[in-house]
N, C-alpha and C positions, 0 to 999 in steps of 0.2 A: 491555577488558568480560567479564560474563562471561553465557555470552548457557543457558537456560534451551529445549530443542529436545521442540518438543510438536506431534502432529501430530491432524489433530479430522475425524473424521466430520461431526459436526453445523457446522463451518466451514465447511469443503467443501459440504456443502450447498447454506448459504444464500450463499456467495461466486460459486454458481452464475447465481443472481438479482440478484447485487448488477452482473455484468459483463455480463447481458441490458440490464439498467439503465445501465453508464455505456458500453456503444456498441462493448467487444471483439465479433473475430470469433470463433468457432468453431474448434478445432483438430481435431473429429471433427463433420464437418457430423451428419449422421447422428443420433446422441446427442444434440445441440442441439435437433432436430427432436422429439426422444422427451421432454425434459424440457420443451421449449415452452410448454404448456398447464398444466402445474404451478408453472414459472416465473413465466409471468403470473400465476396466480391467486393467488400466493404479494402479489408484488411488488402489486397490486391491494387485495388485504386489509387491509393496509398503510393504504395513502390510503384506502380508505373508512373506516378507522381514525380519518381523521384527522391521518396521522402523515406527514411528508414521506418519502417509497421514500428521497430520494437521502440526507441523512443518515442513516435505521433500517436501511436494510441494512449498512453501511458497519457501524454499532455493534452491528449485530445479530452481522457476524459475527467484529467482535472480541472480542468476549463469550461466545462460542457456545462458546468450548476448556471457560469456567471452568463454566457449567451443563448439568449432563446433563438437567436437566426443560426440556420445551420451555414449560412455563406461567411457570416460575420465570425462565426467562433471558426471555423476551418480556414479564413483568410489572419486568423488574430496565432493559434494553431501553428500556422505557416511559419508565421513573420518569426514567432520563439527559436523557431526550429532553424530558419535561412537564415533571418537579417534581412538586410537588404536584399538580395537576389529569393525574390517570393514569388508562388507558381504564376504563370499566365491565369487572365479569368476564366480562361475554358478551362484548366484544370481542377481550379477551384470550384465553379460549376459541379465537374463532373465526381470529385466528391464529396460537397452536396447535397448532390442527387440520391447518391449512393446513400448515405444516408439518412436522407428521407428516406431513401428503402428498406435499410436495416432497423429503420423506428416504427415505421408499419407493421413490418413481421412479427416485430417486435410485439406490436400494440396485440399484432391476430392473435399470436401464441397466447397471452399473459394480457388478459382483454380489461382485467382490474385494472394494470400497473400501477398509472399514478394513481392512481385512490388507495392503493394496499399502504404505498410508500409512505406518506401520512401516518396513517395508523399503525405501525412498523417503527416507533419512534421513540413513539412513548415508553414500551419496555424496557429498551435498550438503554433509554436518558435514565429511567429510574434507577433501573440494576448500575448503572456508572457513578451518579451522585450518591449512592449507595456507599461504593466505597474506592472509585478515581480517583476523590479529588484524592483522598490518603495514601491510595498507591505514589503520587505522581507529589505528594512533599517525601515521599522512604527517597524517592527516583533521585532527588535532588541533595537529596542528604552524603547519598550514595555516593553521587558521580561528581558533581559539583552544582552548581545556585543560578550556571547560568545555560544551564543542560535543558532545561526548559524553558518551553516558552512561553509567555504573559496570553497568547491570545491565539484562536487557532479555529475552525470550522471542520466541522465533519459531515461529508455529503455519505446520503444512505443512500444504498445501490439495490436493485433488486439482485437477488442471492439465487443468483444464477448455481454459482459452485455453492451453495448450501452453508456459507464459510469462509471469506475474505478480505483481505482486506489490502489501498496500496497509501505509500504515503508522497505529499505532492510539496516537496522544501520549499520550494519556491514563491506557492503561491500559497503556503504554511497550512494547507486543507490536506486532510487525510479525508479517503473512500470506502466505507465502510458496509460490507453487505447485509441490511437490516434482515438477519434471518428472527424466529421466534421462535425458538427455542437452538439451546448451549447446546452444536450439534461434539460436542466436546464438554460434560458436563465440569473435568475437571478442571479444562481452562476455558470458561465462561469465556465470551466473544466479549465482555466491555476490557479483560485484562487484556483481548489482542489487543481493543483501541488503545489500550496504555503502553501497547507496547509500537503502533503505531507512533501516536502522539509521542514518545521519548524520542524519537530520529530526524522533529522536522528542524532541529537546531542546529542540528549536526553539519548546516552552510553557515554558520558564523567561522569567519578564518582563522580562529583563534586552534578548530577542528578540523575543516577542512582545507585547510593549506598543508593540512600534513597529506594526504594521498593527493593522486595525479586520477584526474576526471571521473568517472562513474566507480569508483574504487569509493568512495568512498557510503553509496549507499549500498557498498556492501556492507563492509566496515560497522557502518550502522545498524546495520538487524542482524549480525552476527556479535557484539558490544550488546545491544539491548537486552538481548535475549535471557544472559543470566541474569544483569543484570533489575528489567523487569521482574523474572519469578524471584528473585533474592529480596525486592520490594516486599512482591504480593504477597512471601511466606513472614514478614513482618506484619501486616492487616491481617492474616489467615485467609489469605484467597490462592495459595498456592502454593507448591512447595519448590525449592530448589533444591536439582541431582540430577546425575548424571542421565539418570533415566527423563526425568521432568524436563529437559534441555536437549534430548535428542526428539523426544516427543512435540515439542513445540516446531524445532527446526522443522522436521518433516510435515506440520500439520500447518505451522504460518507462513514459512518461508521457499520452502523447498531445495536449497542450494545445489546445484550442480558440481561432481568433481573435487570432493571432500572425501578427505579421510576420513576413513572407517572409525578412528575412530579420537574423529574429531572432537564429543563430545564432552570428551573428559579432557580432552586440549583444551574446548572453551572454558571448562571448571576451573581446570586448573591455572587456567593465565586468569578466572577472575577471584581466586585464593589469591591468589600473589598481590592483587593491585586490590583487594580486600584486603591483607596486610599494612596495609599503608606505605609500601615501601615508594612510591609512585604515583605525580600524578593523575588526574581521569586524561588529560592530549597524550601525557606518556603512554599510558598503558592502550591508548586507540593506538596510536604511534605502532605497540610494538602487534595488534593484534592484527595491524596491517602486514608486518615481517611472516607473521603464520599462515597467515591464511595464502594458499595456492593461489600463484599468477593467476593461472588461466579460470579460476573458479566465477561466474558467472548465479544466481538469485534471481529466483519465479516474483520474488515481490518490487516491482521494477515502478518507477516513480516519477 
């Protein structure tokens, strides 16, 4: 996979209210308090315009690295969300103005934010290049050769949470918090990156047609947990077990509504697939049936 690495101040700022909406605890409670009013105002402004903030904020975050103009970003994002029924010019200006306020407060709270992001790329990229390509090769062998995208973009954002990532399959990119040290040494952040990248091709018809609507995001995030840990075990980066599955599920995605024994169920599902009794698409369809129908997950994109 050819990766393009790109830091984004704009995506960092929108990532902040997205984390708030998803309920992720912040690494710095004082900064969280400083940004609280502007974060909440931005979310409220989006919702007041008739947009679903749970869908809009991840899309805004994913598109932010492409557009310097706040107005243009808001306009493109709302067109993707609403199609022909775009927002009025006044509504677009209101959201763009709230985004400008959010960026100003973020910069006040983290004065060196833009420059720091550039410096944070190298450590993550070096760690990735040491084992990431081997990890993806094993993932492709374990799943199927079409499951890994040939190219993707990694957008680095400020680590408000202290370790977090989000997929944007329709944009062929992921956002990843650019931490300087791994918050969980047994699950280094480049391994999280491999997990995020492994989900991007689930929009292919051969996979996506198996699940209705947003279910494919949930299936992707759950199916790739044992897949990535198994691949990591093969390159001596982590191990696959019920305990490790339970830990990365809580650390990387935090799904709500799962039964207490789901990590064991997920491991059993993986072992059944690994035994060679079904193809990867068939296994994904089986996992979809296993997952609770009302389940949601925090890794939205």
